[in-house]
C-alpha positions, 0 to 999 in steps of 0.5 A, spaced: 336 727 679 334 721 676 327 719 672 323 714 674 319 710 669 312 712 667 306 708 669 299 709 667 294 710 673 287 708 672 285 711 679 280 717 679 282 724 678 286 728 683 282 733 687 283 740 687 284 744 693 278 747 695 279 755 696 285 755 692 285 759 685 285 754 679 288 757 673 288 750 670 282 746 672 285 738 672 279 733 672 279 727 668 274 729 662 275 736 662 276 739 655 278 745 652 276 747 645 280 753 641 279 756 634 284 760 630 285 762 623 289 756 621 284 751 624 282 748 631 285 745 637 281 740 642 285 738 648 282 734 654 285 731 661 285 724 659 288 720 665 294 721 669 301 718 669 306 717 675 312 721 675 318 721 680 312 718 685 307 723 684 301 723 680 301 728 674 295 729 669 295 728 662 292 733 657 292 730 650 291 734 644 285 730 640 284 735 634 290 740 632 293 742 625 300 741 628 300 738 635 295 732 634 298 726 639 301 731 643 301 729 651 302 734 656 304 733 663 301 738 668 299 739 676 297 744 680 298 745 687 295 748 694 297 755 692 294 755 685 301 754 681 300 751 674 306 746 673 308 743 667 312 737 668 314 735 661 311 733 654 311 727 649 310 728 641 307 721 639 308 723 631 315 725 633 317 720 638 320 725 642 319 729 649 322 733 655 321 732 662 323 738 667 325 736 674 323 740 678 316 742 674 316 749 671 311 754 674 308 757 668 303 760 672 305 762 679 299 764 683 297 769 685 297 773 679 298 780 678 300 785 673 308 785 672 309 779 677 315 776 675 318 769 677 324 765 675 325 757 675 331 753 674 330 745 672 334 739 670 332 737 663 331 730 661 329 727 654 324 722 652 324 716 651 331 715 653 330 719 659 337 721 658 340 728 662 340 733 657 342 739 662 340 745 666 336 751 664 333 757 667 326 760 665 323 767 667 316 769 666 312 775 667 305 777 667 305 782 661 297 783 661 291 783 666 284 785 664 277 782 661 279 778 655 273 777 650 274 770 646 268 766 642 267 763 649 265 769 652 269 775 657 274 772 662 278 776 667 285 773 664 292 774 666 297 774 660 304 771 661 310 771 657 317 769 658 323 774 659 328 768 659 328 763 654 329 755 655 335 752 651 333 752 644 337 746 642 333 742 646 326 745 644 328 746 637 321 749 634 317 747 640 314 751 646 316 749 653 309 745 653 311 742 647 307 745 642 310 747 635 311 754 634 314 759 628 318 764 632 321 765 639 317 770 642 320 774 649 317 779 653 310 779 651 304 775 653 303 768 649 298 764 654 292 767 658 290 764 664 283 765 667 281 762 674 276 756 674 277 756 666 284 755 664 287 758 658 282 763 655 287 764 649 294 762 647 299 763 641 304 758 638 303 758 631 297 762 631 293 766 636 288 760 639 282 763 642 277 759 647 270 756 644 268 752 649 270 749 656 266 742 658 267 739 664 264 731 666 260 734 672 257 740 672 259 744 678 257 751 680 263 755 683 264 762 683 271 764 682 275 770 683 276 771 676 268 771 675 267 776 680 273 781 678 269 780 671 263 782 674 265 788 678 272 790 675 275 796 678 270 796 684 275 791 687 282 794 685 
């Protein structure tokens, strides 16, 4: 498949599908703040780009020890899946694109759910075809996760099939610097209506705050399960 040129879009944020689970709320201005023993990270939805004719959200690392200047390309769909299209590291002048995009969260989520995905990989900035890779994911953990921002019903997802290490080097599939290859254990914890409540790259990062540009009162399935837990199982 051929990569089309990246085009900056200045339109308003794309709408989330009403009623669907939202394991990564994508609205321009949404900001997540995390803390760890090695430092803090701040990520924000700063705009959209066009990839293969689709509008894709850009999540930029505004504060980070190792990932400053990292741009990630994300969408969600009507089923609630969270899809990574690729990433670009400005400091390294290197990035990857995935076609079709990788579902790092395949809704609905539940303990022991597994899925796999095959995609073509392209390098940036030259958009050269680099090969085909298969990824496999599983929900290794489910429950209420306590982080500095509060208690959130979350799903801990990890990989059981690796993506080609030669292309990623010491980066995760979403472009962050990692210090070791972790398989068959959770590395990313997602909560409905919030996004990532915790993740592991070079350290464990926990959510401190989640800010939205417009206050929206919304009851998510994650919030309901946090309140009523076992009664809904």
